C-alpha positions as CSV (number, residue, x, y, z in Angstrom):
1,M,147.9,139.6,151.0
2,S,146.1,140.0,154.6
3,A,143.1,137.5,155.5
4,P,140.2,138.8,157.4
5,A,139.4,137.9,161.1
6,Q,136.4,135.8,160.0
7,M,135.7,133.6,157.0
8,T,132.6,131.6,155.8
9,A,132.8,127.8,156.1
10,V,131.0,124.7,155.9
11,E,130.9,122.8,159.1
12,I,129.5,119.4,160.1
13,T,126.9,120.5,162.8
14,E,126.3,116.6,163.7
15,P,127.1,113.4,162.3
16,G,124.4,112.5,159.6
17,G,123.2,113.4,156.3
18,P,124.2,115.8,154.0
19,E,121.6,118.1,155.3
20,V,124.1,118.5,158.6
21,L,126.6,120.3,156.3
22,I,125.7,124.1,157.2
23,A,127.6,127.3,156.0
24,G,128.4,129.9,158.8
25,R,130.9,132.2,160.1
26,M,133.9,131.6,162.0
27,A,137.5,132.7,162.8
28,T,140.0,132.3,160.2
29,P,142.9,130.0,161.1
30,S,146.5,131.0,161.3
31,P,149.4,129.1,159.9
32,G,151.8,127.1,162.4
33,P,155.4,126.5,161.5
34,G,155.9,125.3,158.2
35,E,152.5,126.0,157.1
36,V,150.7,128.3,155.0
37,L,147.1,129.9,154.9
38,V,145.9,129.6,151.4
39,R,142.8,131.9,150.3
40,V,140.6,129.0,148.7
41,H,139.2,129.5,145.5
42,A,137.9,125.9,144.8
43,A,138.0,122.5,146.8
44,G,137.5,119.0,145.9
45,V,134.6,117.0,147.4
46,N,135.8,113.3,148.0
47,R,134.4,109.9,149.5
48,P,136.4,110.7,152.9
49,D,134.4,113.7,153.4
50,V,131.3,111.7,153.1
51,S,132.7,109.5,155.7
52,Q,133.6,112.3,158.2
53,R,130.0,114.1,157.8
54,A,128.6,110.4,158.6
55,G,130.9,110.1,161.7
56,S,133.1,107.1,160.5
57,Y,135.9,108.9,159.4
58,P,137.1,111.6,162.2
59,P,139.9,114.1,161.4
60,P,143.4,113.2,163.2
61,P,144.6,114.8,166.0
62,G,145.3,118.6,165.5
63,A,143.5,118.6,162.0
64,S,140.4,121.0,161.4
65,P,137.3,119.3,162.2
66,L,135.8,120.9,158.8
67,P,135.7,118.7,155.6
68,G,137.8,119.3,152.7
69,L,141.2,117.6,151.7
70,E,142.0,119.4,148.6
71,I,142.1,122.8,147.6
72,A,143.3,125.6,145.1
73,G,144.2,129.1,145.7
74,E,146.4,132.1,146.7
75,V,148.9,131.7,149.5
76,A,147.8,134.4,152.0
77,A,150.1,134.0,154.9
78,L,153.4,131.9,156.1
79,G,154.1,130.0,159.2
80,D,157.4,130.4,160.5
81,G,160.4,128.5,158.6
82,V,158.3,128.6,155.2
83,Q,160.9,129.4,152.4
84,S,159.5,127.3,149.7
85,L,156.5,129.7,148.8
86,Q,155.7,133.4,148.9
87,I,152.7,135.2,149.3
88,G,150.6,135.6,146.4
89,D,151.7,132.3,145.2
90,K,149.3,130.0,143.3
91,V,148.9,126.6,144.5
92,C,146.9,123.7,144.9
93,A,147.2,121.3,147.9
94,L,146.6,118.5,150.0
95,T,145.2,119.4,153.3
96,P,144.7,117.6,156.8
97,G,141.1,119.0,156.5
98,G,139.4,122.3,156.5
99,G,139.1,122.8,152.5
100,Y,135.3,123.8,152.6
101,A,136.0,127.2,153.8
102,E,137.4,130.6,152.3
103,Y,140.6,130.0,154.1
104,C,142.4,126.9,155.0
105,V,145.8,126.1,156.4
106,T,148.0,123.3,155.2
107,P,151.9,122.1,155.2
108,A,154.0,124.1,152.8
109,D,155.4,121.0,151.8
110,H,152.0,119.7,150.5
111,C,151.5,122.5,147.9
112,L,152.0,122.1,144.6
113,R,152.1,124.7,141.6
114,L,149.1,124.7,139.3
115,P,150.1,122.9,136.2
116,E,150.3,124.9,132.8
117,G,147.3,126.6,131.7
118,Y,145.3,125.4,134.8
119,D,142.8,127.5,136.2
120,M,141.8,127.1,140.1
121,V,138.8,124.7,139.5
122,R,140.9,122.3,137.5
123,A,143.7,122.5,139.9
124,A,141.5,121.6,143.1
125,A,140.5,118.2,141.3
126,L,143.9,117.1,141.5
127,P,145.7,116.6,144.8
128,E,143.5,114.0,146.8
129,T,143.3,111.6,143.5
130,F,146.7,112.2,142.6
131,F,148.3,111.6,145.9
132,T,146.4,108.8,146.6
133,V,146.9,106.7,143.2
134,Y,150.4,107.6,142.9
135,Y,151.1,106.5,146.5
136,N,149.1,103.3,146.2
137,V,149.5,102.2,142.7
138,F,153.2,103.1,142.0
139,M,155.0,103.8,145.5
140,R,153.6,100.9,147.4
141,A,152.2,98.3,144.7
142,K,155.0,99.2,142.2
143,L,153.1,99.0,138.9
144,T,155.6,99.1,136.0
145,A,155.5,99.2,132.4
146,G,153.8,96.2,130.7
147,E,151.9,95.0,133.7
148,R,148.1,94.4,133.9
149,F,146.3,96.7,136.2
150,L,142.8,96.4,137.6
151,V,140.9,99.2,139.3
152,H,137.4,99.0,140.6
153,G,135.2,102.2,140.4
154,G,136.9,103.2,137.2
155,S,134.6,106.4,136.5
156,S,135.2,107.7,140.0
157,G,137.9,110.4,140.4
158,I,140.2,107.9,141.8
159,G,139.3,105.6,138.7
160,T,139.9,108.3,136.2
161,T,143.2,109.3,137.7
162,A,144.4,105.9,138.0
163,I,143.6,104.8,134.3
164,Q,145.5,107.6,133.1
165,L,148.7,107.4,135.1
166,A,148.7,103.7,134.3
167,K,148.5,104.1,130.9
168,A,150.9,106.9,131.1
169,F,153.3,105.0,132.5
170,G,153.0,101.9,130.2
171,A,150.7,99.4,132.3
172,Q,147.7,97.6,130.5
173,V,144.4,98.9,132.3
174,A,141.1,97.3,133.2
175,V,138.2,98.4,135.0
176,T,134.8,98.0,136.5
177,A,132.2,100.6,136.4
178,G,128.5,100.6,136.8
179,T,126.9,101.9,133.5
180,N,127.6,101.5,129.8
181,D,128.0,105.2,129.6
182,K,130.8,105.2,132.5
183,C,132.5,102.3,130.9
184,R,132.7,104.5,127.7
185,T,134.4,107.3,129.5
186,C,137.1,104.8,130.9
187,L,137.7,103.8,127.3
188,E,138.1,107.0,126.1
189,L,140.6,107.9,128.8
190,G,142.6,104.8,127.8
191,A,141.6,101.9,129.4
192,D,142.0,98.8,127.6
193,L,139.0,97.0,129.0
194,A,136.0,98.5,130.8
195,I,133.5,95.8,132.3
196,N,130.0,96.9,133.3
197,Y,129.8,94.8,136.6
198,R,125.9,95.0,136.7
199,D,126.0,93.3,133.2
200,G,127.8,90.0,133.2
201,D,130.5,88.4,135.6
202,W,133.2,90.8,135.8
203,V,135.8,88.1,137.1
204,E,135.1,85.9,134.1
205,Q,135.6,89.2,131.6
206,A,138.7,90.0,133.5
207,K,140.1,86.1,132.9
208,A,139.0,86.4,129.4
209,W,141.1,89.5,128.8
210,T,144.4,88.1,130.0
211,K,144.0,84.5,128.8
212,D,146.0,84.6,125.6
213,M,148.7,87.4,127.0
214,A,152.1,86.6,126.8
215,G,153.7,85.6,129.9
216,G,150.4,83.9,131.2
217,P,146.9,84.8,132.4
218,G,146.2,86.9,135.3
219,L,146.4,90.4,136.8
220,D,149.6,92.2,138.2
221,V,147.9,95.1,140.6
222,I,144.4,95.5,141.6
223,L,143.3,98.8,143.3
224,D,140.0,98.3,145.0
225,M,138.1,100.8,146.9
226,V,134.9,98.3,146.8
227,A,136.2,95.3,148.8
228,G,133.6,93.1,150.5
229,P,132.5,90.5,148.0
230,Y,135.4,91.6,145.3
231,I,138.2,90.4,147.6
232,D,138.2,86.8,147.1
233,P,137.9,86.6,143.4
234,G,140.3,89.3,143.0
235,L,142.9,87.7,144.8
236,R,142.0,84.5,142.5
237,L,143.0,86.7,139.3
238,L,146.2,88.1,140.6
239,R,149.3,85.9,139.1
240,R,152.6,85.2,140.6
241,D,153.6,88.2,142.8
242,G,150.5,90.0,142.3
243,R,149.9,93.1,144.8
244,Y,146.1,93.9,145.8
245,A,145.7,97.3,147.2
246,F,143.2,98.6,149.5
247,I,142.0,102.2,149.8
248,A,138.4,101.9,151.1
249,F,135.7,99.5,151.7
250,L,132.3,100.7,149.9
251,K,130.8,97.3,150.4
252,G,132.4,96.6,153.8
253,P,135.8,95.4,155.3
254,K,134.7,91.7,155.7
255,A,135.0,88.9,153.4
256,E,135.7,85.2,153.4
257,V,138.9,84.5,151.8
258,D,140.8,81.6,150.7
259,F,144.4,82.7,151.4
260,T,145.8,79.5,149.6
261,R,146.3,81.8,146.4
262,V,148.4,84.1,148.5
263,L,150.6,81.6,149.5
264,I,150.9,79.7,146.0
265,N,151.3,82.9,144.0
266,R,153.6,84.9,146.5
267,L,151.0,87.3,146.6
268,T,150.9,90.8,148.6
269,I,148.1,92.7,150.0
270,L,148.5,96.3,150.6
271,G,146.3,98.9,152.6
272,S,146.5,102.6,153.4
273,T,144.2,105.8,154.1
274,L,146.3,109.0,152.9
275,R,144.9,111.5,155.8
276,P,146.6,109.8,158.8
277,Q,150.2,109.9,156.8
278,T,152.8,112.1,158.5
279,V,153.6,115.4,157.2
280,A,157.0,114.1,156.0
281,E,155.4,110.9,154.3
282,K,153.2,113.1,152.3
283,A,155.8,115.6,151.4
284,A,157.5,112.7,149.9
285,I,154.6,111.8,147.9
286,A,154.3,115.4,146.5
287,D,158.1,115.3,145.5
288,N,157.2,112.2,143.7
289,L,154.2,114.3,142.3
290,R,156.3,117.0,140.8
291,R,158.8,114.8,139.4
292,D,156.9,112.3,137.6
293,V,153.3,113.5,137.2
294,W,153.3,117.2,136.8
295,P,155.3,117.2,133.4
296,L,152.3,114.9,132.3
297,L,149.6,117.6,133.4
298,D,151.9,120.5,132.1
299,S,151.8,118.9,128.6
300,G,148.1,117.9,128.6
301,K,149.0,114.3,128.4
302,I,146.7,113.3,131.3
303,A,144.0,115.7,132.9
304,P,141.2,115.4,135.7
305,V,137.8,114.6,134.7
306,I,135.4,117.2,136.3
307,H,131.7,116.4,136.5
308,K,130.0,119.3,138.0
309,T,130.8,122.4,140.1
310,F,128.8,123.7,143.4
311,P,128.8,126.9,145.2
312,L,130.5,126.5,148.6
313,A,127.0,126.8,150.1
314,D,125.6,123.8,148.3
315,A,128.1,121.5,149.7
316,A,125.1,119.4,150.8
317,E,124.0,118.9,147.1
318,A,127.5,118.0,146.4
319,H,127.4,115.0,148.8
320,R,124.1,114.1,147.7
321,L,125.7,113.8,144.2
322,M,128.8,112.1,145.4
323,E,126.6,109.4,147.4
324,S,124.3,108.7,144.5
325,S,127.3,107.6,142.4
326,D,125.7,109.5,139.2
327,H,128.8,111.3,138.6
328,I,132.0,110.7,136.3
329,G,134.9,112.0,137.9
330,K,135.6,115.0,140.2
331,I,132.8,117.2,142.0
332,I,134.2,120.6,142.9
333,L,133.1,123.4,145.2
334,T,133.8,126.9,144.1
335,V,135.0,129.0,147.1
336,A,136.3,132.7,146.1
């Protein structure tokens, strides 16, 4: 498979609103050592893309300036030293950037085969959310079977993934979401409790859920992309040895917190963003996904939730939908 000298891609012309996303022609990238060039068929849209477009989440050194952190497509060229893949292989992949394009370069070790029966659109919905959830919830916060888990934003791409993975591994799952329809979807995906945070006190409802559970009340793990005013009440909900994992700050990174609970209950506060992790660190996450998660996708026990697809040229419309929060699950750009 040969790649053309130029490709169509969507670039961020300047920091700003969705209108700054413009499709144009540019040089096709070439893979370096350990990398592959993928002919992109579909690309996922994620909150970090929105932050990058707004100017608050710059790409790491050496990464493509184009948005797009997950893709699905066919391997078009191999960089030096790549032996795990062949030209023509169908893959989905986590990328350091550049996914909003006809061709994208990414480390070979960040590529995963398509699950059984998956087309490119479904496969493109996997990498960013599954890498993020598995890394933060299982590798870092170490959620285990029987524990109580709360995820904020349960109807998002991250939330719908977290519900399914946590249930598949035997946890009890609660979520917060912003509408009754979103809560209903979360319950259908397996959540044990779905709280509409606009309709009552989510803290009191979470407390009531665990009040009579064996082992005493409280949560074991919280996955939080909201932060701000959610932080202090969330820490108060954690029981002994609980873990609080931050992955974003949609309501701001600052809060007034009583850290007494951290001392008394031996709490652990965790935080990470996926993009700045090293190639080796992200390759280790990929290895864990191959072992623990891809069999679940192959069997159909879990699956991505896709809300809507847009052509690549309509990336601005996809971002408007993302920022509206009217979606449930993933938003995908179709490319090839």
